[in-house]
N, C-alpha and C positions, 0 to 999 in steps of 0.2 A: 220451744218445741223443736224437734229434729227434722220434721218434714211435714208436708201438707196433705190434706185429704181433699180430693176433688169430687164434688157432687153438685152439679148445676141444676137449678130449678128452671123450668121453662120460661118464667117471666122475669128472670133476674136481669137480663139485658136491658130492660126498660128502666131499671133503677141505677144503672151504672153510667157515669159520665167519664169520658176519656179526653186526654189532650196528648199531643205528640210534640217531640222536640227534634228539630233538624239542625244541621250545621251548614253554613254557606259553602257552595261548591268552589273548588279551586281551579277547575278546568271545564272546558265545554262538555267533555264526556261526563264529568261528575255532575254538571248542571242538568244534563239530559236524564241521568239516573235519578237525581233528586226529584225532577218534575214527574217522572214516572211514579215515584213513591207518593208524592203529594196527590196525584191523580187517582192512584189506587186507594188511598186512605180517605179521600174526601167524602165518598158515600157513607162512611161510618159516622159522619156528622159530629166531629170532635167539638168539644166546648171551645177550644182554641188550639193553635199550634204556636210554637216558639222557634226562633232562629237564633243560634248562639252568636257570640261576639268574641273574637280572638283577643288574647292577652295584649294589652296596650292599644286596643282598637285596631289590630292588624287586619281584621276582616270587615271593617266598618262599611266600605262601599258595597261589598258583596252581600253583607247582611241586609243593608237597606234595599238593594236591588231585588234580592230574593223575596223579602217581605212585600215589597211593592207589587211584585208579580202575583203573589198569593192573594193580596187584597184585591187586585184588579181582575184576576182571572178565575177566582174561586169564591165561594160564599163563606169561607172559613175565617173567623176572627184570628188575627195574627199578632203576636207579641215579639218585641225585639229584646234580646239580651243586651245588657249595658253594664260595663265595669268602670271602675275609677282608677285603674292602675296606670301609673306613668303619665298622668294628664292633669292640667290645672282645672279648677272649677269652670272657668270660662270655656275651656276646650270641651269639657264634658257637656256643659249647657248648650253649646253650639250643636253638638251631635244630637242632643235631645230635641232641639227645635228643628233640626234637619229632618229627623225621623217624624216628628209631629207634622211637618209640612207635607209629607207623603201619605198622611192618613193614619199613622200609628198612634193608638190610644192606650196600648197595653205594653208594659215593660216587665222584664225579669231583671231586677236590680241585684247585682252581685259585686262584692268587693273585687273579686277576680284574683287570679294567680299572677305572680311576677312574670314578666315577658320571658324570663329564662326558664320558666316551667314550674310544674307542681313540685313541692318539696323544698324550694328555695325560700329564703327569708323575704317576707313582704315588708316593704317600707313605703308608707304613704308619701305621695308627692307633697312637697312643702306647701304648694299653693292649691292642692287638690282636695277632693272629698277624702276623708280619713278612713272610711269603712262603709259597709253596706247600709248601716242605719243612717249615716250622713248622706249617702247617695239617695236613699228614699226621701229624705227631707228635701233634698234639692229638686227631685222630680216633682214632688207635691207643690213646691214653691212656684213651679212653672205652670202646672195644670193639674186637674183632678184625675190623673191617670189611674188605670187599674194596674196595680203593682204586685207582682209575685216576688218572693225572696226565698233564699235557701235555708234549709233546716237540716240538721245532722243527727239522725237517730243514735249514732255511735260517737257523737260530738266531733266538732271540727278538729283535724289533726293538730292545729296550733293552739287549741283551747286547753288550759291547764286542768279544767274540770267541767262537769256538766253545768254547775251553777253559773260559771262565767259564760259558757256557751248559750245557755237559755236566757241570760240577761241581755246578751246581744240580740237574740231573736226578739225579746220584748221591746227593745229600743227600736227595732225595725218596724214592729207592729204599731207602737206608739206614734211613730213618725208617719204612718199612713199605709203600711203594707196591707194588701187585700187578703192574701193567702201565703202560705209557705209550702214550697215543694221540697221534698226530702232528697238527699243523696240516695242513690240506690242502696238496697240492703236485701239480704236473703233470709233473715231470721225475723219472722213477724212478731215474735215476742219482744225483740229489741224495739221495734216500732211502737208497739202498744205501751211499753214502759216509758218510752220517750214522750208519747202523747200525754200520758198521765202526769209526767213531770211538768210538761208545758202547761197543762190546765191548772195544776196546783200553783203555777207561777202567775196565774191570771191572764193567760194568753188564750183567746177563744176563736181566732181565725181558723179556717180549715187548714189542716196539716195533710197535704196531698202526698201520698206515697209515690216516690219515683221508682218506676219498674224498669229494670234493665234486662231485656231479652238477651240470652247468652249466645250471640252469634259466633263467638270464639271463646271457649272456656279459658284457654291459655291467656288471651288478651285481657279478659275480664279479671282473672286471678291476679295478673301483674298490676293492673290499674287499681284493683282493690287494695293491694299492699301499699301502694303510694297514697291512696286516699283514706286509709285507715278503716276500710270496710271489711267486716269479717266474712270469710267464705267457709260455711259449715262443711264438715267432713262428708256428710251425706250428699251434699251437692257435688263435691269433687268425685264421689263414687259414681254418681249418675253419668258423668261424662268420661269416666275412665275408659281408655282404649278407643275413643272416638275421634282422635286427632286427624285420622286419614279417612274418616267416614262421614262426609258432610251431610248426607241425607239423614242418617240416623241421628247425628248431632242436632240437626234442625228439629226433628220430631221430638227428641228429648227436651230441647230448649223450649219449644212451644208448650209442652205438657207441664214443665216445671213452672213457667211463668203463669199459666192459667191456674194451676193449683195454688200458687201464692196469692193471686188476685182473689180467687174464690174463698180462700181462708180469711182474707182481710174483709171481704164482703160479709162473711158470717160474723165478724167482729164489729160490724156496723159501718164499714168504710164504703163510700159510694163514688169517690172521685179518684182517678188514677192518671198519672203522667208517665208516658212511655218514652224512653230514650231510644229513638229508632235507629240511630247510626245511618240515617238516610236510606234504610232498606225497609221494604214494605212487607215482604212475605211472612216473616215471623210475627210481626205485630198484627197483621191481618188475620193470621191463623189463630193467634191468642184471643183477639176480640171475638172471632167466630165461636171459639170454644166457651167463652164466658157469656155468650148470648147476644152480642152486639152484631146485628146484621146490616150489611150494606143496603142502602135505600133501594127498594124495588126487588131485592133478592127473594123475599118471601113470596111475592106475587109470581115471580118467574118460576119458583119451585112448585107453586100450587097450580100452575096452568095445566089443563088437561091435555093428554096426549092426543095427537091427531088420529081421527078414526081411520 
C-alpha cells in the first residue's frame, strides 16, 4: 500500500500493548532528559522498556545503571540489550550475570554491529558467541530469561536472501527466544508479507513491529539507506519542505506513525515497540492518538468544572 488510512475506534487503546526503547545517556544533561522521557511515558503503562547496548559493550556500565534506576524507581519491567561483538563467551556471560544480579530478567539479544559501525564486515570473536542464535542459547543456559530478538521485514542487509534470514530467526526461536522485534519499516505490506513467510517457516512467536517516529526525516532517511529499509515516496512527500519547520514536522510525524499503527491494528496486530530516541513528545502524542491514555487522564478530563 502507498499510505495509511487513520480511523480510531474509541475502545482500541484497550487492545494495544506498547513497549519503548531508550539508549543509555552519555552526559549528565542527556541523563536528565532521558529521565524526563521515562517519567512522561511511565503512565502509559508499557509492557516493558529496553535500553540499548553499544557496539563491543561500549555502554555496558551506563546500560546497567540506567536499567537499575528504571527497575528501582518505576514500576516498568525493563530489558537490557546484549550483543556478542568483540567479546569471548566468558566475557559475555559475566555481563549477563552482572545484569542478572541487579534484577534484570529480560534481554534483547542481538548479534550487534562491528565496533567500527553499521555497514562494516562482521567477524565473530574466535572465542565468542557466533551470532544472535548462539547468544540466545547462552542466555538460556544461564537462566530462563525473557528474550527478545531482532527480525527484518526487508531482510538483514548481510543476508543473501529471505530464506537464509528466516532460517536464522528460526534458530533464535528454537534456542528460546520469546518474541521478535522488527527493524523499523514504513510499508505495512512488507511487514505483513514477512509475517506470512515467518509463519510458513513454522515460527509462531509474536513478531512485534518496530515503529520509528520521524523526529528528523533527513536522519531517518540516511539511517534507512544504511540499514536497508525502504523509504516510500509518499513518506518523503509528507515531510518535503519541513526541514526548518520543526513544529509542523512533529505534527506530520505523529500523524504518520499513528496512521501506520492503526493500519496494523486493522490487520490484527496488537503489540508495538517504539524507538523513542530518548524523546517523549512524539511517542506520547502517537499513543494518545491511537487510544492509549496516561493513567488518571480520563478521570481528570471527566471532572466537573467548579461552580
